[in-house]
VOPAGU-2260 file (C-alpha; in pm, 1 decimal, decimal comma):
REM VOPAGU-2260
SITE   aa  ch    i         X         Y         Z
SITE  MET   A    0   -1925,2    6108,1   -3268,2
SITE  PHE   A    1   -1777,5    5835,2   -3465,6
SITE  GLU   A    2   -1526,5    6073,9   -3647,2
SITE  ARG   A    3   -1396,7    6211,2   -3296,1
SITE  VAL   A    4   -1351,8    5867,8   -3165,0
SITE  LYS   A    5   -1155,6    5761,4   -3491,7
SITE  ARG   A    6    -927,4    6073,8   -3462,3
SITE  ILE   A    7    -842,1    5966,5   -3108,8
SITE  ILE   A    8    -763,2    5598,5   -3212,7
SITE  GLU   A    9    -573,5    5725,1   -3509,8
SITE  ASP   A   10    -355,1    5949,5   -3293,1
SITE  TYR   A   11    -301,5    5691,2   -3031,7
SITE  VAL   A   12    -239,2    5389,9   -3238,4
SITE  ARG   A   13     -30,8    5573,4   -3534,6
SITE  ARG   A   14     -50,3    5297,1   -3800,2
SITE  ASP   A   15     -61,2    5399,1   -4180,4
SITE  ASP   A   16    -238,2    5073,6   -4258,3
SITE  LEU   A   17    -506,7    5103,7   -4010,1
SITE  GLN   A   18    -877,1    5137,3   -4172,3
SITE  ILE   A   19   -1110,2    5218,6   -3890,8
SITE  THR   A   20   -1477,0    5140,5   -3927,8
SITE  GLY   A   21   -1754,0    5070,0   -3676,8
SITE  ASP   A   22   -1677,9    4719,5   -3710,2
SITE  THR   A   23   -1296,6    4742,0   -3612,7
SITE  ASP   A   24   -1209,2    4505,8   -3336,1
SITE  VAL   A   25   -1076,5    4697,1   -3056,5
SITE  LEU   A   26    -810,4    4469,5   -2937,9
SITE  CYS   A   27    -740,6    4245,1   -3271,9
SITE  ASP   A   28    -760,0    4497,9   -3523,9
SITE  LEU   A   29    -607,2    4786,7   -3352,7
SITE  GLY   A   30    -309,3    4556,4   -3236,8
SITE  ILE   A   31    -331,1    4692,7   -2873,7
SITE  ASN   A   32    -334,1    4497,8   -2538,6
SITE  SER   A   33    -557,1    4561,8   -2269,3
SITE  LEU   A   34    -313,6    4797,0   -2064,7
SITE  GLU   A   35    -313,8    5001,9   -2396,0
SITE  LEU   A   36    -688,1    5014,9   -2424,5
SITE  MET   A   37    -690,8    5168,6   -2079,2
SITE  GLU   A   38    -466,0    5444,3   -2166,2
SITE  LEU   A   39    -707,5    5486,5   -2505,5
SITE  VAL   A   40    -993,4    5527,1   -2260,4
SITE  CYS   A   41    -820,8    5783,6   -2065,4
SITE  ALA   A   42    -807,7    5982,7   -2366,1
SITE  PHE   A   43   -1184,2    5925,7   -2450,1
SITE  GLU   A   44   -1242,6    6046,0   -2093,9
SITE  MET   A   45   -1041,8    6357,3   -2135,1
SITE  GLU   A   46   -1179,3    6436,8   -2479,2
SITE  PHE   A   47   -1551,7    6366,3   -2384,4
SITE  ASN   A   48   -1533,8    6470,8   -2015,6
SITE  VAL   A   49   -1673,8    6147,2   -1909,2
SITE  ASP   A   50   -1587,1    5865,4   -1658,2
SITE  ILE   A   51   -1604,4    5522,3   -1808,4
SITE  PRO   A   52   -1608,8    5251,1   -1555,2
SITE  GLU   A   53   -1407,5    4924,3   -1590,6
SITE  LYS   A   54   -1732,2    4718,2   -1640,8
SITE  GLU   A   55   -1824,7    4930,5   -1945,3
SITE  ILE   A   56   -1459,5    4908,0   -2095,4
SITE  ARG   A   57   -1510,3    4520,5   -2104,4
SITE  ARG   A   58   -1796,9    4575,4   -2335,2
SITE  PHE   A   59   -1587,4    4756,4   -2583,1
SITE  LEU   A   60   -1532,8    4484,0   -2849,7
SITE  ILE   A   61   -1562,3    4710,9   -3148,8
SITE  VAL   A   62   -1540,8    5087,8   -3240,7
SITE  ASP   A   63   -1943,4    5126,2   -3240,4
SITE  ASP   A   64   -1944,0    5015,2   -2889,7
SITE  ILE   A   65   -1722,1    5277,6   -2782,6
SITE  VAL   A   66   -1917,3    5527,2   -3008,4
SITE  ALA   A   67   -2249,4    5413,8   -2888,2
SITE  TYR   A   68   -2140,4    5436,8   -2505,7
SITE  LEU   A   69   -2004,1    5797,7   -2567,0
SITE  GLU   A   70   -2321,3    5913,9   -2739,3
SITE  LYS   A   71   -2540,3    5765,3   -2449,3
SITE  GLU   A   72   -2314,4    5945,9   -2189,8
SITE  SER   A   73   -2317,5    6257,5   -2367,3
SITE  ALA   A   74   -2682,3    6271,7   -2416,2
SITE  VAL   A   75   -2724,0    6206,4   -2016,0
SITE  ALA   A   76   -2470,5    6502,7   -1938,4
SITE  GLU   A   77   -2669,9    6764,7   -2141,6
């Protein structure tokens, strides 16, 4: 799951100097703003076929938060 999330982020952010880990801060380290985060979330929704409510997006502080949410939602969908 982490690798899929990382690939989506890399495709979206497109920075050569970016080293994405589970502890990567979604806004500060990725250099995106809240609107760009919403666009990134849309990419996650399409890739994982989930609907991510706005209240959950506010909890996405680091990449591991996104991975944990998507793992939980994927388990529920199965």
